[in-house]
N, C-alpha and C positions, 0 to 999 in steps of 0.2 A: 496542499498537491491534489489534483484531480486523476484519475484514472480510469483505464477499461481494460477490460482483458478479454481473452477469449481463448479456451483450453479444450484439448481433446483427449479424454482417458481410456484405457483399453484394459480389459481383464481377460485373461484366456479363459476358454471353456476346458470342459471336462467330462469326467463320468462318475456316476455313484457307486454307491456299495450294491452289491447284490442284493436284490429285495427291495431297492426304493420304489416307491408305488407310483410317485408322480412322473419321474422323468429318469430314464436309465442314463442318460447324458444331457448335458446343459452347454447352450451356446455362448459363445464370449461375449462380455458385455462391454457396450462402448456409452461414453457420456460425452456430451457437448455441452461446455459449461460457458455462460456468459455473466461479467460481472463488471457494474460500473459503481464506482465511490469516491472517497476522500479521506485524505489524512491532514490534520490540522493541530497546529500548538497555539494556546492564547496565554495570555497574563504572563508576558514575561517568559514564557517555556513552562510555567507552572501545571497548565491544565493542556491535555492532549485528547483531542476527540477524533474518531474515526467512526465511519458508517460507510455502509454498501448495500447496493440491493443485487440479487442475482437470479438467473433463470438457469437451469439446469435440465436438459432431456436425455433420456437414457433409453438406447436400443438394448432389450434382453438385459434388465437390471437382474442380478442373482439374489435370490431370496433363500435364506437359511429355513429348513422345514426339518422337525423333528417328529417323527411318528411315533409316540407313545405306546402303540398297539402293538408294533413288532420289534420296538427299540434299534431304527435305523434312522441316520441323521442324514440329510442328502441336500441338495441346492435344485431348485427349479428357477425358472427366467420368465419376468412379465415381458412381452414383448415390446410396448410402448407405455411409457410413464414420463412425469416430470415433476420437477420439483421448485419453487420460487419462493422468494421472500426477500426479508431485509437484517440486517445486524447493525448494532451499533456498541460502542465500549467506549470509556472514558477513563483516563487516570488524572488523578488531581493530588498536586502536592499542598496541601492546606498551610501546612506549616513546616520548618524542617525536621518535624519528629514526625508528623503525621501525614499519612498516605491514603487516600481513599479511590477505588476503583472499582468499576462496575460494566454491566453490559445486558443486553436484550436482545434476544432473536425471536424473529416471529415468521414462521415458514408454513407454507400451504404444499400439497403434495395430491396427485392424482393418477390414477391408473387409465390411460387411454385405451388401452388393448390389452387385454387377458386370453391367455392361450386357451383354446375352447376345449383340449383334450384334455389338459390339466385340470380344468372347471370339472369336467364330467368324471373324471376319476376322481375328486373331491367329493362330488355331489354322490356318487355310488356307493363309496367306502363311508360316508358319515351315514347313510341311511341303512346300509346292510349290516352293521357292525352289530352283533346283538348285547354287546354292552351298554349301548346307547338307548337309554329309557326313553328320550326325546328325540324323535327326529327334526329335520331341518322344519322349522315351524313357518308355516304361510307366507308371513310377511319377510322373513328372509329367504325363502324362496325366490323371491322376487330378485333377490341379490344376484343369485347364480342365474337366474333367467337374464339379467340385463348384464351377465359376464363380467360384472363387478366394475364395469366403467363408471369412472368420477369416483372411485373409493380411495381413501388414502393409501399409502405405502406404510411399510411395516418398520416396527423395531426401532423408532427414533423418535425424542420428543419434538412436538409441533411447534412448542411453546418453551422458552428458556430465559432465565435472567439471572443475575448473580451482582452482589455487591462485596467487596473487600475492604477491611479498615486495617492498618498496618501501623502501629506504632513504635519508635524506636526511642530510649531513653539512655543516655550514657550514664554510667556509674564508675564510681572510684573503688571498685571491688577487685581483688587481687591484682592492683596496679591500674588495669583499664578494662573496662567490660561495658556490654551494652546490653539493656533489659528489650526484647524485641516481644511484642504482642500483636496476636493475628486473630483475625474472625473472619470466616468467609460464611457466607448465606446463600444459597442458590434454591431456585424455583424450577422446577420443569414437569412437562405433563402434556398431554395428548398424544400418548405413544399407544399405536395401534397394534395389536397382536395377530391379526388373521385378516384374510382379505375381505371377509364380509363386513369387518368395523364393528363387530357386536362388542367386544370386549375392548376397552381404552383405559388405560392406567389415567387415574385422576392425578390433579397437580400433587407433587410432593414439596416438601419444605424440609431442607436439610443444612443444619448447622455444624460447621467445621471450626475448631480453635486451636491455638497453640500459643503457648508462654515459654521463652526460654532466655538464656544468658550465653553472650558470646565473648569470649575473652581474647584480643589481642588478633582478631581474624584468623587465628588457630584451631580452634575447635569450641564447641558449643554443646550446651546441656540444654535439653527440649522437652517439656511435659506437653503433649498434645492429645487430643480427642478428634475422631471422625464421627459424624453423624451424632453430634453431642445430645440433640433431644431424641435420641434412640427412636427414630421413626422407624417403623417396619413397612416395607415397601416391594 
């Protein structure tokens, strides 16, 4: 099956708590989203493949901001921005007992227009606070002078991938039961924290796992771990 969609999303505007530096109020957010993709099954239904490409255009995307100096959280908006990319996922029933699935997502984002009043407030505050031993360095001053045009949007990974392995083994334990073992491995990264794009989260590798017994479809006992490789990020 091939498909294409267009959708428009809306999020209400509002006002911030008293003391918010960047904006007393924030505008409504409007998203126009375009997607084209395909869904297919192969090998007598044992292999499923989905893929899609998308483009999203935002008017006044709302961005969460926390000011640690005065402990105020608020929202401000970026007037014009876009996100585009592609995603792929698959599910493969390798045997009656073993299922392997996975996916990958590649995204790019871009600030097309930034609010100059918000930029000027950011620049003034960063340079004025006495706690800042290092002011805005010259090479990053250019980001402010360019009004962050072309920079990445914030707080979501621009690259991600995952793979899962699920194995089910029937047992003759307590009458009838199934031993279910699962491993999930995911990679994600290129998450930006601020509009100057200086701080970027590097790629993280996370492993989850579980092993459990399911009895007669009525109850189960499971031992699991999340972040089994004890990754700090």
